[in-house]
N, C-alpha and C positions, 0 to 999 in steps of 0.2 A: 933831753928832747921830751916834747911832750907829743903825747898819742890821742889822737881827738877822734874819736868812733859815733857815730850819728846815733842816737840815741841810749847814749850810755849815760847816768845822770847816778852820783854821790851823794849817797842819805845816811847821813850818820855812820853808821859802822857796815854800812854794805852799799852794795852796786845796784842797781835796776838799771836793765838793758830791755826797752822797749822794742820789738821787731829782733831782737836776738835771736840764734838759734835754739830753737826747741825740739825734742825729741816729735815724730809723727804721731799723734793723737793724745798728745798733751797739749795741756794749756801755758805751763813753764816749767823751770828746772831753776836750779840751786845748787852751784857749785863752788864750796865755800862763803864767798862772800858776795857771789855776783846771784843776781835774782834774775831769768831772763824769759821775758815773757810776751806772749803773741800780743801786736797789737789791740787783739778786739776785747781783751779781757787786761788790758792795762789798769782800767775803772776799778775791778773787783777786789773790793775792802777785805774778804775773807780771805779770798785765794792770794792777797798778799802776806796778809796776817800768818794763813800756812805757809809759806816759801821764807818767811821769818824767823819760826819756828826751824827751819832745817837751817837757818843762819846761824842759829843760837846750836843747835846739833853739832853742826860741823864745829865749829868751834871748841865746845864744850870737851870733843868726842876726839878731834883731829882727824886729819885727812884716811888713816890705814885704818884707824880703830869707826871711823863713820860707814866704809866701804865695807871692811869688815863685815859690819853688824847689818847695811841695806841688804849689801849684795847677798849675804851668807842667808837672811830670810828670805831673801828669792828664791833665791835657790833651791831650796829647802821645799817652800811649798810647789813649786816647778816640778821636784822631783817626784812628790805626794802624788800628782796628776793634776795640779788645778791649772788652770788655764792662766795667761800673763795678766790679766785684770783683777782676776781672784787672788792672784798671789801677792799682788801690789798691793791691794786695800788690805792684807794681811801681815804686810810689814811693819813691825812696832815703831820706825820712827814715823812712818805716814799715820798710822792709826793719833800718834800723842801728836803730829802735828793737825791731823783732822780736828780731833778732840781744843787742841790751847787756839785752834782759830776760829772757835764757835762763841768761845768766853767773850764777856765785854770787856769794855777796856781793854783793848790791844794797843801796842805802840805803833806806828807808821814812820 
């Protein structure tokens, strides 16, 4: 049985869901091979490249390790007294995604 959801498209090794669920204050979120983006940022190439790095991270680390690394780093920074956005910006997986998204010649 095929399931059709408006705004979801397959792109090689990942899915893009334009208008899918995104946490408050965020423009996009990646869970495994699914990138969910708010409609107003759907054309933002740098954001897409950032999220594609997360797709690769999920794939290389696996679900358990990705979540342990990501949430562990976030939790450590919160416990050290940093607010949400400061803790988020210090997550190594986010730093890597931000850095790699700025490199030229990124696939989409």
